[in-house]
C-alpha positions, 0 to 999 in steps of 0.5 A: 192293104197297102197302108198294112204293107208300109207298116210292115216295111216301116217294122222291119227297118226298125228291127233292123236299125235295132240290131244293126246300131249294138253291131255298129257300136261294138265294132267301133269300140272295138277298132279304137281298143284293138286298132288304135289304143292297144298298138299305141300302148305297146309301141309307147312302152317298147319304146320307153322300156325296150327301146334299141330292141324295139327299133331292130336292135341296130349296131351304129358306127359313126351315128349310121347303121351297120346292121342289126345284131340279130340278122348276120352279114356276109364277110370273105375278107380275111381281116374279118371274122367270118360267120356262118353260111346262109342258104337264103335266096336269092343272096346271102342272109335275106332277111326276107326270105328265111330259110335254111338249106334243107339238106340231110347228111346224107345228102352230097350237096351238103358235104359239097358245100362244107368242103368249098368252105373249108377250102376257102378257110384253109386258103385265107389262112393256109397255115392254120391246120386246127379242126375247122368248127362245124358251125363254119362249114354248115348253114343254120336253119334260120340262114340269118344266124348272127353268132358263131360259137367261141370255138369258130371265133378263136380258130380265126384268130391267127388269119384276123391278127395276121393280116391286121398286125395284131397281136393274138391275144389281143384279138382273143381280148375282144372275143372274151369282151363279147362272149354272150353266155347261154340264155337263161344260162342253161339253154344253147351254148356260149357264142359271139356276135360276127358283126360285133367282133368286126366292128370293135376290130376296125374301131367303131365299137367299144368291148366291154368287159369280159363276162365271169365265170364263162363255162367252157365252150362245147362245139364238134369239129367238122371232120378229123383233124388235118394231118 
């Protein structure tokens, strides 16, 4: 009886080892492929072909990172272009907490937030009575949008030019140089990266030549033009 039990245990162990061996081989193989070889391959290709994008699309000024072209930054100095509002918490443009305001058009908080931004824009440039583009007074869905519409950039030209003692045409030329076309030529509207504009204003970023055949922007304004 003892001899039979010992042999049965031996057979059970052998069967267990026979089942575990291929499982461990497959596990090791897949770990090496998906956990080591594939990440190294993808990272290597990204660094070789898309290095700037793979590293966060960073913008440099004097060899120092000034931010990412993909993440907006808050600007409230009159000498700079201002971007969209951000509803991220606990501070604006928090890349670790992307979120929108989730405020509907019937919510009074949306009107109040827009009115507060309108007052700030009017206060910074009291002589500008043009209609304010809607993207300057509302938050984006992500709270991180680095772009504004061409209309929003052009609205701010008089203020920026006055504070910097620049010719308005010179400021408009910078906007034209940094105007990005529609995605794939059909999606969205032409847009301008706010951080790039401000770095160019400070002489820290070269202005690219303007794109040809730039379509005119179509963008709504917030409310009627003031009388």
